[in-house]
N, C-alpha and C positions, 0 to 999 in steps of 0.2 A: 471187699473184705477177705481176708483168707482164714480158714480152718487151720486151726494147728492138731485138732485131734488125729491119732492116727488108727482110729478105730476101735481102740482098747474099750472094755467095758466099765463103766463109772459109775453104777448102780446094781445095788443086789436088792430086790424086791424082797421084804421082810414077810411075806405072807407065802408067797408062790415058790421064792428062791431064783426066780429069774434072773438073768444079766441082762442089762441095757447100757446104751450109750447115750443118756440124756444131758449130760452137762457138756456145755461147749465152750472151748475158749477161741476167740478170734482176735485178730490182728490185721493191721494195714499190710497191704504186701509187699510196703518197703521194709517192715519188720520182721516179714516170717521167717528168713533164716537167720534172724540174729537170735532165734529161741528155738529149744528142744523142748518138747511134750513129753509127759512122764504121768502115768497112774502107779500111786503108792498103795501096794496090797493090804496093808492094814488100815481098816476103817476109822480107828481110834472110837468106836462106838457109836458111830454113823450107821446110816444105811446106803451112803455115798463114799465112795473111794475119794481121798484126796487126791488132786492133781497138782504134780509139782513142773512148773516152768523154769527152765535153766537157761540163763544167758550163756551164748557162745562165744560171748566177746570178754576178755579178761578184765576182771573188776579191779579197780582201783586199789590199792592196800588200804585196810582200815587203819585211821591214826587215833581214834577215840580211846581215851584210855581213863582210869579214875583219877581224879583229882586228891592229891595228898596234903591234906589239909594241914595236917599236923607240920609239915615243913614249908608251909606257904610264908612268904614275907609280907605279913599283913600291914606292916607299916607303909611300906611302897604301894599296896594294894590300896588303902585309904586314901593315899596321898595323890594318887592318881583319879581314883573314883571320885574324890572332892573335885580336882582340877576340871575333869572330864563331864561329871552330871551333877556339878553346883548350882550357883546360882544363875551361872551364862550359860545354862543349858539351853538351847532353844526349844520354842513352845509352837512353832508353827510349820512342824515337820509334815510329810505327806503321811507317813508311816512312823509314829514314834516308838511303837511298842518295837519295831525290828529293828531301828537305830537305836535305841536303848539296849537292846539286847548285845547286838553287835559291840557297843563297845565296850559292855562290861566283861562280854566273853574276851575279847583281844585284851582287856586289863587284866582277868584272870590267866590267860596263857602266857601272858609278861611275868604274872608275878609268883604264877603255883604251878608248880611240876606236876607231871601225870605218870602214874604207873604204865607198863606196856599193857598192850590190848592183850585180853585172852582170846584165841582163836579157839580152842578146845571147848566144847560144849558140856555145860555142865549137868547133871541128873538134878531133878527138884529134890528138894530136903526131903520133901513128903513122899517121894516114890521108894517105899520100903519093899520088902520081899513081898508081902502081901498082895501090894499092887501088882509087882510085876507077874507074880502069878497068875492073878486075875487076867491081866493083859495076855499073857502068853496062852490062857484056856481059850480066850475072846478068838486070838489070831488063828488059833487049833480048828476052834468051831466054824469059823468062817470058811477056810480052805475046805471044810469037810462040805458046806454047803456048796461051795462053789463046784464041788468034783461030783457029789451026789443029794441034788437039792430034795432029798426027800421030806415028808412032812413031819417024821420025828427029828431030823437033822435041823430043820427049819425052826422047830419048837424048842430043842435044844440051845440052838444059837440064840432064840429071843432070851431064854432064860439066863445064860451065861453072860449076854450084853446087859441084862438088869443089875445082875448079881457084881459084874464088872463097873458099872456106874456109880452103884451105890457105895462100893468098898473105897473108891477113888474119892469119891466126893466126902465120906465120912474120913477119910485119912486127910484130907485138904484141911476140913473144918477143925479135926483136932490139931494139926500141925499150927494152923492159926491163930485157935484159941491158945494155946501152949506159948506161943511167941508175946502175944497181946498180954498175958496177964504176967510177962515180966518188965514189961514196960513202964515207967515211971517219969517222973519229973526230972530225973538225972541220967535218963538213956539219952545218947547223942543221936543226931539226926544221924550222922555215917551208921551206925549200929543198926539205928530202924530200916535204912536203905540196903545196907548189905542183906539183911533177912530178907527184906523183899525180892531181893534177888536171887536168895537161895531158895523160897519158896516158890518164884515162877521160872527157875531154872536159867535165869538170864542175868549176866553181870549188870549190876545196875550203879552206874555211875551218880554221884550226889547232884542233883540237879542245881544250877547256877543260881536258880532263885532261893536258894536256901543258904548262899553264902551271906557271911554278915560286913557290914562297912561300918566302923565305930559302934558296934554292937547293935546296928539297926539292921535289922534283916530285910534283905531286898528281892 
């Protein structure tokens, strides 16, 4: 086994402000040269620094997009689903779930168009100015402790970190409560998953299990 670490510190002791490298990233020798290892300076509220491992090989382009349900050919979708998943569907498969998912996905791909994938990362909808200011203060206090690990600076970091954690948690809760309060029996699945994506900061394609065949959810 080979160690990917380059000697950078990965842990900031919350009581003493001392730095050490206690987080290890290990790979087989055959994969050692395929990845680069890096420590992220922002702790994101933890006492450990995040580790980012990059692949040195070119990743294939992302082909996933969002289902355009409003433009789907539901007649063709229902016909193919009935033909491939109807009464003659085999029941002695080794992995029936995987087989069913593959067939349904292929049917959807041939009858429902997709939007182009978004490569730009979106900020979560809850990330307001108050949260950003608390995150900046936390980063500033962390840098100060790394440079001058005095008891006063360590205590200041502990207080600022707790305030940032409380601010972010409270903002997330209020954002979610505000969204849930607007959901009713007429709210579409598409709108729900879109909002979930905005809250998490990740584009959320509608899961294939929420598609309907002849008004029956699959």
